[in-house]
C-alpha positions as CSV (number, residue, x, y, z in Angstrom):
1,M,-5.8,-40.0,22.0
2,L,-9.0,-40.7,20.0
3,K,-8.4,-41.7,16.4
4,K,-10.6,-40.1,13.8
5,S,-13.0,-42.4,12.0
6,P,-12.7,-43.0,8.3
7,K,-15.9,-41.0,7.7
8,S,-14.4,-38.1,9.7
9,L,-11.2,-38.2,7.7
10,A,-13.1,-38.3,4.4
11,S,-15.1,-35.3,5.5
12,L,-11.9,-33.4,6.3
13,E,-10.4,-34.3,2.9
14,T,-13.6,-33.1,1.2
15,L,-13.3,-29.9,3.2
16,G,-9.7,-29.5,2.1
17,G,-10.5,-30.1,-1.5
18,I,-13.3,-27.5,-1.4
19,C,-11.0,-25.0,0.2
20,I,-8.3,-25.4,-2.5
21,F,-10.9,-25.2,-5.3
22,G,-12.3,-22.1,-3.6
23,S,-8.8,-20.7,-3.4
24,A,-8.3,-21.2,-7.2
25,F,-11.6,-19.5,-7.8
26,C,-10.7,-16.5,-5.5
27,L,-7.3,-16.1,-7.2
28,Y,-9.0,-16.0,-10.5
29,M,-11.5,-13.4,-9.1
30,T,-8.7,-11.1,-8.2
31,T,-7.8,-10.8,-11.9
32,A,-11.5,-10.5,-12.9
33,T,-11.8,-7.6,-10.5
34,I,-8.9,-5.8,-12.2
35,R,-10.6,-6.4,-15.6
36,W,-14.0,-5.0,-14.3
37,A,-12.2,-2.0,-12.8
38,K,-10.7,-1.1,-16.1
39,A,-14.1,-0.4,-17.6
40,E,-15.1,2.1,-14.9
41,V,-12.0,3.7,-13.2
42,Q,-8.4,4.4,-13.8
43,L,-6.5,2.3,-11.4
44,D,-3.0,1.0,-12.0
45,S,-2.5,-2.8,-11.4
46,T,0.2,-1.8,-8.9
47,F,-2.5,-0.3,-6.6
48,F,-4.3,-3.7,-6.6
49,V,-1.0,-5.3,-5.5
50,F,-0.6,-2.8,-2.7
51,A,-4.3,-3.3,-1.7
52,R,-3.8,-7.1,-1.5
53,F,-0.7,-6.8,0.7
54,L,-2.3,-4.1,2.9
55,A,-5.5,-6.2,3.4
56,G,-3.4,-9.3,4.2
57,F,-1.2,-7.4,6.6
58,I,-4.2,-6.0,8.5
59,I,-5.8,-9.4,8.7
60,I,-2.7,-11.2,9.9
61,C,-2.1,-8.6,12.5
62,A,-5.7,-8.9,13.7
63,I,-5.3,-12.7,14.0
64,L,-2.0,-12.3,15.9
65,L,-3.7,-9.9,18.3
66,I,-6.7,-12.1,18.9
67,R,-4.5,-15.1,19.5
68,R,-2.1,-13.0,21.6
69,K,0.7,-14.7,19.7
70,K,4.2,-13.4,19.5
71,L,6.2,-14.1,16.4
72,R,9.6,-15.7,16.7
73,P,11.1,-15.3,13.2
74,Q,14.2,-17.3,12.2
75,K,16.4,-17.2,9.1
76,Y,15.6,-13.6,8.2
77,A,17.3,-13.9,4.8
78,L,14.9,-16.6,3.8
79,L,11.8,-14.7,5.1
80,I,12.9,-11.6,3.2
81,G,13.8,-13.5,0.1
82,R,10.4,-15.2,0.1
83,A,8.6,-11.9,0.5
84,L,10.6,-10.2,-2.3
85,F,10.1,-12.9,-4.9
86,N,6.4,-13.3,-3.9
87,S,5.9,-9.5,-4.3
88,A,7.6,-9.6,-7.7
89,A,5.5,-12.6,-8.8
90,V,2.2,-10.9,-7.7
91,F,3.2,-7.7,-9.4
92,C,3.8,-9.4,-12.7
93,F,0.6,-11.5,-12.3
94,F,-1.6,-8.4,-11.8
95,R,0.2,-6.5,-14.6
96,A,-0.5,-9.4,-16.9
97,A,-4.2,-9.4,-15.9
98,S,-4.3,-5.7,-16.7
99,I,-2.7,-5.7,-20.2
100,T,-3.6,-9.2,-21.5
101,T,-6.7,-11.2,-20.4
102,A,-7.6,-12.8,-17.1
103,A,-7.5,-16.2,-18.8
104,E,-4.0,-15.8,-20.2
105,A,-2.7,-14.2,-16.9
106,N,-3.9,-17.1,-14.8
107,I,-2.8,-19.9,-17.2
108,L,0.7,-18.4,-17.5
109,N,0.8,-17.8,-13.8
110,M,0.1,-21.5,-13.3
111,T,3.3,-22.4,-15.1
112,F,5.2,-22.2,-11.7
113,P,5.2,-26.0,-11.2
114,L,6.9,-26.4,-14.6
115,F,9.7,-24.0,-13.6
116,I,10.0,-25.8,-10.2
117,A,10.4,-29.0,-12.1
118,L,12.9,-27.4,-14.4
119,F,14.9,-26.3,-11.3
120,F,14.6,-29.8,-9.9
121,F,15.9,-31.4,-13.1
122,L,18.8,-29.0,-13.5
123,F,20.0,-29.0,-9.9
124,S,19.0,-32.4,-8.4
125,R,21.2,-35.4,-8.6
126,V,18.5,-37.9,-8.1
127,Q,17.6,-40.6,-10.7
128,K,16.7,-39.2,-14.0
129,D,13.0,-39.0,-14.9
130,Y,12.8,-39.1,-18.7
131,V,9.0,-39.0,-18.7
132,G,9.2,-35.9,-16.5
133,Y,11.6,-34.3,-19.0
134,L,9.2,-35.0,-21.8
135,M,6.2,-33.7,-19.9
136,T,8.0,-30.5,-19.1
137,I,9.0,-30.0,-22.8
138,I,5.4,-30.6,-23.8
139,A,4.2,-28.0,-21.3
140,F,6.6,-25.4,-22.7
141,I,5.2,-26.2,-26.1
142,G,1.8,-25.4,-24.5
143,I,3.2,-22.1,-23.2
144,W,4.4,-21.2,-26.7
145,L,0.9,-21.9,-28.2
146,I,-0.5,-19.4,-25.7
147,V,2.1,-16.6,-26.0
148,S,2.5,-17.0,-29.8
149,P,-0.9,-18.2,-31.1
150,D,0.2,-17.7,-34.8
151,G,3.2,-19.9,-34.1
152,F,5.8,-17.3,-35.0
153,S,5.7,-13.9,-33.3
154,F,6.1,-13.6,-29.5
155,R,3.7,-11.1,-27.8
156,L,5.8,-9.0,-25.5
157,E,2.9,-8.4,-23.1
158,S,2.7,-12.2,-22.4
159,S,6.1,-12.0,-20.8
160,W,4.4,-10.5,-17.6
161,G,2.4,-13.7,-17.1
162,L,5.3,-15.9,-17.8
163,A,7.5,-13.9,-15.4
164,S,4.9,-14.3,-12.7
165,G,5.1,-18.1,-13.1
166,F,9.0,-18.0,-13.0
167,L,9.2,-15.7,-10.0
168,G,6.4,-17.6,-8.3
169,A,8.4,-20.8,-8.7
170,I,11.4,-19.2,-6.9
171,A,9.2,-17.8,-4.2
172,I,7.6,-21.3,-3.6
173,T,11.0,-23.0,-3.6
174,I,12.1,-20.6,-0.9
175,L,8.9,-21.1,1.0
176,N,9.5,-24.9,1.2
177,I,12.8,-24.1,3.0
178,V,11.6,-21.3,5.2
179,R,8.7,-23.4,6.5
180,R,11.3,-25.6,8.2
181,Y,12.1,-22.7,10.6
182,N,9.0,-20.6,10.7
183,D,5.2,-21.1,11.1
184,T,2.6,-20.0,8.6
185,D,1.7,-16.8,10.6
186,T,5.3,-15.6,10.6
187,V,5.7,-16.3,6.9
188,L,2.5,-14.4,6.1
189,F,3.4,-11.5,8.4
190,F,6.6,-10.9,6.6
191,M,5.2,-11.6,3.1
192,F,2.3,-9.1,3.5
193,G,4.2,-6.6,5.5
194,L,7.3,-6.4,3.4
195,G,5.3,-6.6,0.2
196,M,3.2,-3.7,1.2
197,V,6.2,-1.5,2.1
198,L,8.1,-2.5,-1.0
199,I,5.3,-1.7,-3.4
200,Y,4.7,1.7,-1.8
201,L,8.4,2.6,-1.9
202,L,8.8,1.6,-5.5
203,F,5.6,2.9,-6.9
204,P,4.3,5.8,-4.7
205,E,2.9,7.7,-7.7
206,T,0.3,4.9,-8.3
207,I,-1.0,4.9,-4.8
208,F,-3.4,7.6,-3.6
209,I,-6.6,8.1,-1.5
210,P,-9.3,6.5,-3.6
211,N,-12.8,7.6,-4.1
212,W,-15.7,5.2,-3.1
213,I,-15.9,3.5,-6.5
214,E,-12.1,2.9,-6.7
215,L,-12.1,1.8,-3.0
216,K,-14.8,-0.8,-3.9
217,Y,-12.7,-2.4,-6.5
218,L,-9.5,-2.3,-4.4
219,L,-11.3,-3.9,-1.4
220,V,-12.9,-6.6,-3.5
221,G,-9.6,-7.5,-5.3
222,G,-7.6,-7.4,-2.1
223,L,-10.0,-9.5,-0.1
224,F,-10.3,-12.1,-2.9
225,G,-6.5,-12.3,-3.0
226,V,-6.1,-12.7,0.8
227,L,-9.1,-15.2,1.0
228,G,-7.5,-17.3,-1.7
229,Q,-4.2,-17.3,0.2
230,Y,-5.9,-18.5,3.4
231,L,-8.1,-21.1,1.8
232,L,-5.0,-22.6,0.2
233,T,-3.3,-22.7,3.5
234,I,-6.3,-24.4,5.2
235,G,-6.9,-26.8,2.3
236,F,-3.4,-28.2,2.4
237,K,-3.9,-29.2,6.1
238,Y,-6.5,-31.8,5.1
239,V,-5.3,-33.1,1.7
240,T,-2.0,-34.5,0.4
241,A,0.3,-32.3,-1.6
242,V,-0.6,-34.5,-4.7
243,E,-4.4,-34.0,-4.3
244,G,-4.0,-30.3,-3.5
245,G,-1.7,-29.7,-6.4
246,V,-4.0,-31.3,-8.9
247,I,-7.0,-29.3,-7.5
248,A,-5.1,-26.1,-7.5
249,S,-4.4,-26.6,-11.2
250,S,-8.1,-26.3,-11.8
251,R,-7.5,-22.5,-12.0
252,I,-6.4,-23.1,-15.6
253,L,-9.8,-24.4,-16.6
254,I,-11.6,-21.9,-14.5
255,A,-9.8,-19.1,-16.3
256,A,-10.2,-20.6,-19.7
257,I,-14.0,-21.3,-19.3
258,A,-15.1,-18.3,-17.2
259,G,-13.2,-15.5,-19.0
260,P,-15.6,-14.8,-21.9
261,Y,-18.6,-14.8,-19.6
262,M,-17.3,-13.1,-16.5
263,V,-15.0,-10.4,-17.8
264,A,-15.9,-10.4,-21.6
265,D,-12.4,-11.7,-22.5
266,P,-12.2,-13.3,-26.0
267,H,-12.7,-17.0,-26.2
268,L,-9.5,-19.0,-26.2
269,T,-8.4,-19.9,-29.7
270,L,-7.8,-23.6,-30.6
271,S,-4.1,-23.2,-30.0
272,G,-4.8,-21.5,-26.7
273,W,-7.0,-24.4,-25.6
274,I,-4.4,-26.9,-26.7
275,G,-1.7,-24.9,-24.8
276,A,-3.9,-24.8,-21.6
277,V,-4.6,-28.5,-21.7
278,L,-0.9,-29.3,-22.2
279,I,0.1,-27.1,-19.2
280,L,-2.7,-28.6,-17.1
281,G,-1.7,-32.1,-18.0
282,A,2.0,-31.5,-17.2
283,N,1.1,-29.9,-13.9
284,V,-1.0,-32.9,-12.9
285,Y,1.8,-35.3,-13.9
286,L,4.5,-33.4,-12.1
287,T,2.4,-33.1,-9.0
288,I,1.6,-36.8,-8.9
289,R,5.2,-37.6,-9.3
290,K,5.9,-35.1,-6.4
291,I,8.2,-33.0,-8.6
292,G,6.1,-29.9,-8.4
293,I,5.8,-28.1,-5.0
294,Q,2.5,-27.1,-3.6
295,P,1.8,-23.3,-3.5
296,G,1.9,-21.6,-0.1
């Protein structure tokens, strides 16, 4: 077997980094699409969730047909659990983007490494990491600065973004277990398929045959979401979990900087910027220490 040259390996690592950064941008763009749609059409955020899962299911089925690949799923409970929690996380994420701002929704969604770290600290019996404890506390102070900019009142609508981070942490924790028994195609097939069915069964009144303008926004939002998912999967093939986790956290800065210019969101307040930086810093630390788990 021929070994890859250092130059070739460096090129693959660069490709992986670009893919993960592209994924962060695409995931931000899904929320930007929801904000753009609000100015022109009446579409519930749930319809965007359904469109994302439908687009993903069509694409994964096409890939399986082209490859003539048969799925051999194992541990159905884990596959279903991953799909259910991922669906709930995406639902809350898109709802947050609809009723708050794209910046706040993305920043709070990126709290999932903090919740994973919290699970790790609570349930793991490994050696204590006091710096990790401190960084997690600092990050939660950052969360409070975003959801309560005046320092006192909690804005109820912010709970959607926070819930997306919490539920996403559970979904990713399950993913790291389910990957031991199933390949990526199997996980995505169940995630997109069950998510699509679940959303349709729970919210049939929000889903209808769209006109051309509505279809445009649904397609753009759905395709950005699916592309972000695939770029993330590709990227982590060529970079380490540490490098990928740090690059993925760039979505916090993308959302904070791009919001006012791309979707006319208000500029982050000083407390909002401090909160975003604290969350970003904690994400980077926890990823480097391999306490956080890379998204999937």
